[in-house]
Kinemage of the C-alpha trace (Angstrom):
@kinemage 1
@onewidth
@group {chain A} dominant
@subgroup {mainchain}
@vectorlist {calphas} color= white
{ca met a 1} P -2.079 -6.281 -6.807
{ca asp a 2} L -1.702 -10.022 -7.177
{ca glu a 3} L -5.117 -11.694 -6.901
{ca arg a 4} L -4.017 -14.355 -4.415
{ca ile a 5} L -2.439 -11.802 -2.118
{ca leu a 6} L -5.502 -9.582 -2.337
{ca glu a 7} L -7.800 -12.502 -1.486
{ca gln a 8} L -5.694 -13.477 1.525
{ca leu a 9} L -5.633 -9.876 2.782
{ca lys a 10} L -9.429 -9.696 2.456
{ca leu a 11} L -9.752 -12.912 4.438
{ca leu a 12} L -7.335 -11.564 7.041
{ca asn a 13} L -9.459 -8.448 7.459
{ca arg a 14} L -12.623 -10.542 7.830
{ca tyr a 15} L -11.075 -12.821 10.461
{ca val a 16} L -9.778 -9.842 12.432
{ca gln a 17} L -13.279 -8.322 12.405
{ca tyr a 18} L -14.628 -11.564 13.892
{ca leu a 19} L -11.857 -11.553 16.479
{ca glu a 20} L -12.578 -7.925 17.400
{ca his a 21} L -16.159 -8.957 18.122
{ca ile a 22} L -14.997 -11.898 20.261
{ca ala a 23} L -12.466 -9.651 22.032
{ca lys a 24} L -15.329 -7.748 23.658
{ca ala a 25} L -15.788 -10.711 26.012
{ca asp a 26} L -13.925 -10.637 29.305
{ca gln a 27} L -11.449 -13.329 30.280
{ca glu a 28} L -13.972 -15.181 32.468
{ca lys a 29} L -16.460 -15.431 29.596
{ca leu a 30} L -13.712 -16.569 27.253
{ca thr a 31} L -12.694 -19.238 29.767
{ca thr a 32} L -16.183 -20.584 30.448
{ca asp a 33} L -17.896 -20.225 27.056
{ca phe a 34} L -16.423 -23.062 25.003
{ca val a 35} L -18.116 -21.881 21.783
{ca leu a 36} L -16.675 -18.379 22.144
{ca arg a 37} L -13.270 -19.765 23.015
{ca gly a 38} L -13.358 -22.188 20.086
{ca gly a 39} L -14.282 -19.335 17.760
{ca ala a 40} L -11.423 -17.227 19.069
{ca glu a 41} L -8.924 -20.032 18.591
{ca arg a 42} L -10.158 -20.909 15.107
{ca tyr a 43} L -10.251 -17.335 13.803
{ca leu a 44} L -6.801 -16.658 15.246
{ca gln a 45} L -5.542 -19.738 13.429
{ca leu a 46} L -7.153 -18.613 10.175
{ca ala a 47} L -5.831 -15.049 10.511
{ca ile a 48} L -2.308 -16.333 11.109
{ca glu a 49} L -2.605 -18.742 8.195
{ca ser a 50} L -3.659 -15.832 5.971
{ca cys a 51} L -0.410 -14.106 6.947
{ca ile a 52} L 1.512 -17.293 6.182
{ca asn a 53} L -0.220 -17.707 2.813
{ca thr a 54} L 0.411 -14.084 1.905
{ca gly a 55} L 4.061 -14.394 2.831
{ca asn a 56} L 4.469 -17.590 0.860
{ca arg a 57} L 2.930 -15.983 -2.228
{ca ile a 58} L 5.145 -12.897 -1.919
{ca leu a 59} L 8.257 -15.067 -1.721
{ca ser a 60} L 7.076 -17.027 -4.735
{ca leu a 61} L 6.722 -13.808 -6.726
{ca leu a 62} L 9.976 -12.364 -5.396
{ca gln a 63} L 12.003 -15.345 -6.563
{ca glu a 64} L 11.313 -14.310 -10.144
{ca asn a 65} L 13.575 -11.285 -9.509
{ca val a 66} L 15.962 -12.145 -6.693
{ca pro a 67} L 17.331 -15.266 -5.015
{ca val a 68} L 14.983 -16.422 -2.266
{ca lys a 69} L 15.759 -19.234 0.160
{ca ser a 70} L 13.042 -21.863 -0.017
{ca pro a 71} L 11.280 -21.849 3.343
{ca glu a 72} L 11.116 -25.174 5.146
{ca thr a 73} L 8.930 -23.924 7.996
{ca tyr a 74} L 6.341 -21.223 8.513
{ca ser a 75} L 8.907 -19.292 10.539
{ca asp a 76} L 11.291 -19.410 7.578
{ca ile a 77} L 8.686 -17.590 5.476
{ca phe a 78} L 8.799 -14.610 7.816
{ca his a 79} L 12.586 -14.699 8.166
{ca glu a 80} L 12.834 -14.433 4.367
{ca met a 81} L 10.217 -11.681 4.278
{ca ala a 82} L 12.276 -9.692 6.771
{ca arg a 83} L 15.496 -10.405 4.863
{ca his a 84} L 13.918 -8.984 1.706
{ca gly a 85} L 12.395 -5.968 3.429
{ca val a 86} L 8.752 -6.982 3.177
{ca ile a 87} L 8.443 -6.657 6.929
{ca pro a 88} L 10.920 -4.767 9.116
{ca met a 89} L 13.347 -6.794 11.231
{ca his a 90} L 11.904 -5.276 14.417
{ca phe a 91} L 8.516 -6.823 13.520
{ca leu a 92} L 9.945 -10.311 12.950
{ca asp a 93} L 9.556 -11.450 16.577
{ca thr a 94} L 5.893 -10.445 16.468
{ca val a 95} L 5.092 -12.612 13.451
{ca leu a 96} L 7.195 -15.473 14.806
{ca asn a 97} L 5.082 -15.354 17.963
{ca met a 98} L 2.013 -15.610 15.727
{ca val a 99} L 3.420 -18.760 14.117
{ca arg a 100} L 4.249 -20.279 17.501
{ca phe a 101} L 0.730 -19.632 18.734
{ca arg a 102} L -0.767 -21.060 15.539
{ca asn a 103} L 1.303 -24.208 16.013
{ca arg a 104} L 0.092 -24.464 19.595
{ca ile a 105} L -3.535 -24.139 18.485
{ca val a 106} L -3.084 -26.838 15.851
{ca his a 107} L -0.793 -29.293 17.620
{ca met a 108} L -1.422 -28.718 21.348
{ca tyr a 109} L -5.008 -27.480 21.227
{ca trp a 110} L -5.846 -29.061 24.593
{ca asp a 111} L -3.291 -26.830 26.316
{ca ile a 112} L -4.284 -23.302 25.265
{ca asp a 113} L -4.132 -20.904 28.194
{ca pro a 114} L -7.330 -18.789 28.280
{ca ala a 115} L -5.356 -15.900 29.820
{ca gln a 116} L -2.912 -15.933 26.899
{ca leu a 117} L -5.797 -16.135 24.446
{ca his a 118} L -7.479 -13.164 26.123
{ca asp a 119} L -4.193 -11.230 26.090
{ca ile a 120} L -3.792 -11.803 22.361
{ca leu a 121} L -7.362 -10.691 21.702
{ca ser a 122} L -7.090 -7.590 23.864
{ca gln a 123} L -3.500 -6.527 23.120
{ca his a 124} L -2.315 -7.941 19.802
{ca leu a 125} L -5.035 -7.870 17.150
{ca gly a 126} L -3.433 -4.694 15.812
{ca asp a 127} L -0.406 -6.795 14.813
{ca phe a 128} L -2.451 -8.165 11.918
{ca ala a 129} L -3.113 -4.651 10.579
{ca thr a 130} L 0.573 -3.836 10.977
{ca tyr a 131} L 1.476 -6.943 8.986
{ca arg a 132} L -1.064 -6.096 6.281
{ca asp a 133} L 0.194 -2.518 6.060
{ca his a 134} L 3.804 -3.672 5.614
{ca val a 135} L 2.771 -6.069 2.852
{ca ile a 136} L 0.757 -3.405 1.041
{ca ala a 137} L 3.558 -0.832 1.369
{ca phe a 138} L 6.054 -3.321 -0.084
{ca ile a 139} L 3.785 -4.092 -3.019
{ca asn a 140} L 2.914 -0.429 -3.619
{ca ala a 141} L 6.627 0.367 -3.705
{ca gly a 142} L 6.798 -1.829 -6.813
{ca lys a 143} L 9.157 -4.360 -5.305
{ca leu a 144} L 7.319 -7.344 -6.799
{ca met a 145} L 7.560 -6.062 -10.352
{ca lys a 146} L 9.326 -8.288 -12.833
{ca lys a 147} L 12.687 -7.009 -13.978
{ca thr a 148} L 12.972 -6.811 -17.746
């Protein structure tokens, strides 16, 4: 497996482990404990950015074999991944929601709803494993191999 992809997947796993620990807190604790909340927001951002970095690297490698549209936004990365079968189309909305939430954390950090944050931690951390599994399955299927 490509070293950069492997490193990003390792980081993704680590961040999700941290988030699973934080997810044990109830919504009230997450709302009132600013250190816990800050940790949740930061590790969610980092986990999402690991997905973005992985996707960007896959597209970079794919373009050696097939035409790939150059992504202009983070969302474009995932649209291209779906178009090339790295992730299934039915999973596209899930990863686009990740990107939207990452953008909110980065650009509108003062307006993060603790209830939404708690919902993500309690209901959607498995989306990261699903993403990782799709990436690994794509790579294991040999679809990044150079054509000779």
